[in-house]
C-alpha positions in Angstrom: -0.4 2.9 26.2 -2.7 -0.1 25.4 -5.9 -0.3 23.4 -8.0 -3.3 24.0 -10.5 -4.5 21.3 -13.0 -6.9 22.7 -14.5 -9.6 20.5 -17.8 -11.4 20.6 -18.7 -14.5 18.6 -20.3 -12.2 16.0 -17.1 -10.2 15.8 -14.9 -13.2 15.2 -17.3 -14.4 12.5 -17.2 -11.0 10.8 -13.5 -10.5 10.9 -12.0 -10.2 7.4 -9.0 -8.9 5.5 -8.6 -6.2 2.8 -6.0 -4.4 0.9 -6.2 -0.6 0.6 -4.3 1.4 -2.1 -5.6 4.7 -0.6 -4.5 3.6 2.9 -1.0 3.0 1.5 -1.0 6.5 0.0 -2.0 8.2 3.2 0.3 6.3 5.5 3.2 6.7 3.0 3.0 10.5 3.4 4.4 10.0 6.9 7.4 8.3 5.4 8.1 11.0 2.8 7.8 13.7 5.5 9.9 11.9 8.1 12.0 9.2 6.4 14.4 9.0 9.4 11.7 7.4 11.5 11.1 4.7 8.8 14.5 3.2 8.0 13.1 0.1 6.3 11.1 2.3 3.9 13.7 4.9 3.3 15.0 3.5 0.0 11.5 4.1 -1.4 11.3 7.6 0.1 14.7 8.5 -1.4 13.5 7.4 -4.8 10.2 9.2 -4.9 11.0 12.5 -3.1 12.6 14.1 -6.1 9.6 13.1 -8.3 7.1 14.5 -5.9 8.6 18.0 -6.3 6.6 18.1 -9.6 3.4 17.1 -7.8 0.9 19.4 -6.0 0.1 17.4 -2.8 -0.1 20.2 -0.3 -3.6 19.4 1.1 -2.8 15.7 1.4 0.4 16.6 3.3 -1.5 18.9 5.6 -3.9 16.2 6.5 -1.1 13.9 7.6 0.8 15.9 10.2 4.1 14.9 11.8 3.9 13.5 14.5 0.8 11.7 13.3 -1.4 11.5 16.4 -4.6 11.2 14.4 -5.7 11.2 10.7 -9.2 12.3 9.7 -11.3 9.3 8.9 -12.6 10.5 5.6 -9.1 10.5 4.1 -8.9 6.7 4.1 -12.2 5.1 5.0 -11.8 1.4 5.7 -12.4 -0.4 2.4 -15.7 -2.2 1.9 -14.3 -4.9 -0.4 -11.3 -7.1 -0.1 -9.3 -5.8 -3.1 -10.5 -2.3 -4.1 -8.7 -0.3 -6.7 -7.7 3.3 -6.1 -10.6 4.7 -8.2 -13.2 2.9 -6.0 -11.6 4.2 -2.8 -11.4 7.8 -4.2 -15.1 7.5 -5.1 -15.9 6.6 -1.5 -13.8 9.5 -0.3 -15.6 12.0 -2.6 -18.9 10.7 -1.1 -17.8 11.5 2.5 -18.9 15.1 2.3 -21.1 14.9 5.4 -18.1 13.5 7.5 -15.5 16.1 6.7 -16.4 18.7 9.3 -17.2 16.2 12.0 -13.9 14.3 11.5 -11.9 17.6 11.4 -13.6 18.9 14.5 -12.5 15.7 16.4 -8.9 16.3 15.4 -9.0 20.0 16.2 -6.7 22.8 15.0 -4.9 24.9 14.2 -5.4 24.2 10.6 -3.6 25.3 7.5 -5.3 27.5 4.9 -5.8 24.4 2.7 -7.5 22.4 5.5 -9.6 25.4 6.4 -10.8 25.7 2.8 -11.7 22.0 2.9 -13.7 22.6 6.0 -15.5 25.6 4.5 -16.4 23.8 1.3 -16.1 20.0 1.8 -17.4 19.0 -1.6 -14.9 21.1 -3.5 -12.2 20.3 -1.0 -12.6 16.6 -1.4 -12.5 16.9 -5.1 -9.1 18.7 -4.8 -7.9 16.1 -2.4 -8.9 13.3 -4.8 -6.9 14.9 -7.6 -3.9 15.3 -5.3 -4.1 11.7 -4.2 -4.3 10.5 -7.8 -1.3 12.6 -8.9 0.7 11.4 -5.8 -0.2 7.8 -6.6 1.1 8.1 -10.1 4.4 9.5 -9.0 5.1 7.6 -5.8 3.0 4.5 -5.7 1.9 3.1 -9.0 5.3 2.1 -10.3 5.8 0.0 -7.1 2.3 -1.3 -6.8 2.7 -4.7 -8.4 5.4 -5.7 -5.9 3.6 -4.1 -3.0 0.3 -5.8 -3.9 2.1 -9.2 -4.2 3.5 -8.8 -0.7 0.1 -7.9 0.7 -1.7 -10.7 -1.0 0.9 -13.2 0.2 0.3 -11.9 3.8 -3.4 -12.5 3.5 -2.9 -16.0 2.2 -0.5 -16.7 5.1 -3.1 -15.5 7.6 -5.8 -17.6 5.9 -3.6 -20.7 6.3 -3.1 -19.9 10.0 -6.8 -19.5 10.5 -7.5 -22.9 8.9 -4.8 -24.5 11.0 -5.6 -23.0 14.4 -8.6 -20.7 14.3 -8.7 -17.0 15.1 -6.3 -17.3 18.0 -3.5 -18.7 15.8 -4.2 -16.1 13.1 -4.0 -13.1 15.4 -1.3 -14.3 17.8 1.7 -13.2 15.8 0.1 -10.3 13.8 2.7 -7.9 15.1 5.1 -7.5 18.0 2.8 -4.8 19.3 -0.3 -7.0 19.2 -1.3 -9.8 21.6 -4.4 -12.0 21.7 -5.8 -12.8 25.2 -9.0 -14.6 25.8 -11.2 -12.7 23.3 -9.4 -9.4 23.5 -6.9 -8.1 21.0 -4.4 -5.9 22.8 -2.6 -3.2 20.8 0.4 -1.3 22.1 -0.5 2.3 21.0 1.4 5.6 21.1 -1.6 7.8 21.6 -4.7 5.8 22.4 -5.7 3.9 25.4 -8.8 2.2 26.7 -11.2 -0.6 26.0 -13.4 -0.6 22.8 -16.1 -2.9 21.6 -16.2 -3.9 18.0 -20.0 -3.5 18.1 -20.7 -6.8 16.4 -19.1 -5.6 13.1 -16.0 -7.7 13.4 -12.5 -6.4 12.8 -11.1 -5.4 9.4 -7.4 -6.4 9.2 -5.5 -4.4 6.6 -1.9 -5.3 5.9 -0.2 -2.0 5.1 3.4 -1.6 4.0 3.7 2.0 5.0 2.1 1.6 8.4 5.5 0.2 9.6 6.7 0.4 12.3 3.3 1.2 13.9 0.0 -0.5 14.2 -2.8 1.9 13.3 -6.4 1.6 14.4 -9.8 2.9 13.6 -12.4 2.3 16.3 -14.7 5.4 16.2 -18.2 5.1 14.8 -19.5 5.1 12.1 -16.4 3.6 10.6 -15.7 -0.2 10.4 -13.3 -1.1 13.2 -10.0 -1.5 11.5 -6.4 -2.4 12.3 -3.6 -1.6 9.8 -0.4 -3.5 10.5 2.8 -4.1 8.6 3.0 -7.4 6.7 6.0 -9.8 6.9 8.8 -9.2 4.4 9.0 -5.4 4.3 12.8 -5.6 4.9 13.3 -7.2 1.5 10.7 -5.2 -0.5 13.1 -2.6 -1.8 16.1 -4.9 -2.3 17.5 -5.0 -5.8 17.2 -8.6 -7.1 19.6 -9.6 -9.8 17.7 -11.8 -12.1 18.8 -13.5 -15.3 15.8 -13.8 -17.5 14.7 -17.5 -17.8 15.8 -19.1 -21.1 12.2 -20.1 -21.9 11.1 -16.5 -21.5 14.0 -15.2 -23.6 13.1 -17.7 -26.3 9.6 -16.2 -26.5 10.3 -12.5 -26.1 13.8 -12.3 -27.3 16.8 -12.0 -25.0 16.9 -8.2 -25.1 13.3 -7.7 -24.0 13.6 -10.4 -21.4 16.7 -8.7 -20.1 14.8 -5.3 -19.9 12.0 -7.0 -17.9 14.6 -8.4 -15.5 16.2 -5.0 -15.1 12.8 -3.5 -14.1 13.1 -5.0 -10.6 12.7 -1.3 -9.5 10.9 1.3 -11.6 13.3 3.0 -14.0 13.5 5.5 -16.8 14.5 4.8 -20.4 17.8 6.4 -19.8 18.5 4.2 -16.8 17.6 1.1 -18.7 19.7 2.0 -21.7 22.7 2.5 -19.4 22.2 -0.8 -17.6 21.6 -2.8 -20.7 24.1 -1.1 -23.0 21.5 -0.1 -25.5 20.5 3.2 -27.2 17.5 5.1 -25.7 15.5 4.8 -28.9 16.1 1.1 -29.0 15.0 0.7 -25.4 11.9 2.8 -26.2 11.0 0.5 -29.0 11.3 -2.6 -26.8 9.3 -1.0 -24.0 6.5 -0.1 -26.3 6.2 -3.7 -27.4 6.3 -4.9 -23.7 3.6 -2.4 -22.8 1.3 -3.6 -25.6 1.8 -7.2 -24.3 0.8 -6.1 -20.8 4.2 -6.8 -19.3 5.2 -3.3 -18.2 3.5 0.0 -17.5 4.6 3.6 -17.9 4.0 6.3 -15.3 4.5 10.0 -16.2 5.0 12.6 -13.5 6.1 16.0 -14.8 9.3 15.5 -16.7 9.7 11.9 -15.4 8.5 8.7 -17.1 9.1 5.5 -15.2 8.5 2.0 -16.4 7.6 -0.8 -14.1 6.9 -4.5 -14.4 3.3 -5.8 -14.2 2.3 -8.7 -12.0 2.1 -10.9 -15.0 5.8 -10.1 -15.8 6.8 -10.8 -12.2 5.1 -14.2 -12.5 6.9 -15.0 -15.8 10.3 -14.0 -14.4 10.1 -16.1 -11.3 8.2 -19.0 -12.6 11.3 -21.2 -13.1 12.2 -20.7 -9.4 9.1 -22.7 -8.4 9.7 -26.4 -8.3 7.4 -28.5 -10.6 5.6 -31.2 -8.6 6.6 -34.7 -9.5 4.0 -37.0 -10.9 3.1 -40.0 -8.8 1.9 -42.0 -11.9 3.9 -44.9 -13.1 
């Protein structure tokens, strides 16, 4: 099947990019429920599935069925800003009370008891959904978010460079293997949707989305902003364990042990895991992690009996700073 999105001059002028934490949550549910269909994302699914056993996310799961033919629009409204945080997107979702029944009617039944309760009382149901999303985020997404966000931001910068070099045609031409640009029309290979849709002068919102892989997902139904979620480049290396020796300069400032612990946090880990890797006692690791948290270099995420530590974006920058060549001065 093919979905054709037709562009006018206004649409090209209004086309923009955004990142969506809530969109990552909703699309990731497909991966947890059916990891075999997402081999590049399976390492993440294997890590988080056990932790999600302590989380109540039944309504969220019900709203993302397998196979995922359609998802109710209110669950992940296209973001209105380029870099929203989860709290902003959840506030938008809580405000979509008037859309709940309309969106669910479009999808049709049969519904689970949880979805029926949402339909009967949209305001209370959306509040429950927002709590589930926040809990799911803390268990499955937050520890990985700095790395995911870095990949998404890099994708947007790459697209901006293509736009500057060759205009919209160059930017859209290699968006995904399932996407082609042909004379003012963006053609999407689609599993369930076909036809020709106008962007209504609103432009197209392009949202790189890790957990959309391997599909391209679209929103074209009013009143929502026309949106395409596509997988960014580099997903295959996202979950690889990177062996990093802490830079000498960083070790001189933080101390070799703390710099080593930061290097070990290439994937979120518990105190016990870090103690075993670094050959330290758990109380000693806890003491170092407390100092690193106060310095804004790592975060802690509690889910039931699990507490996972993850590097912040600042720590990622410090660890890989020495890999970036320093430009030579031309002065003499």
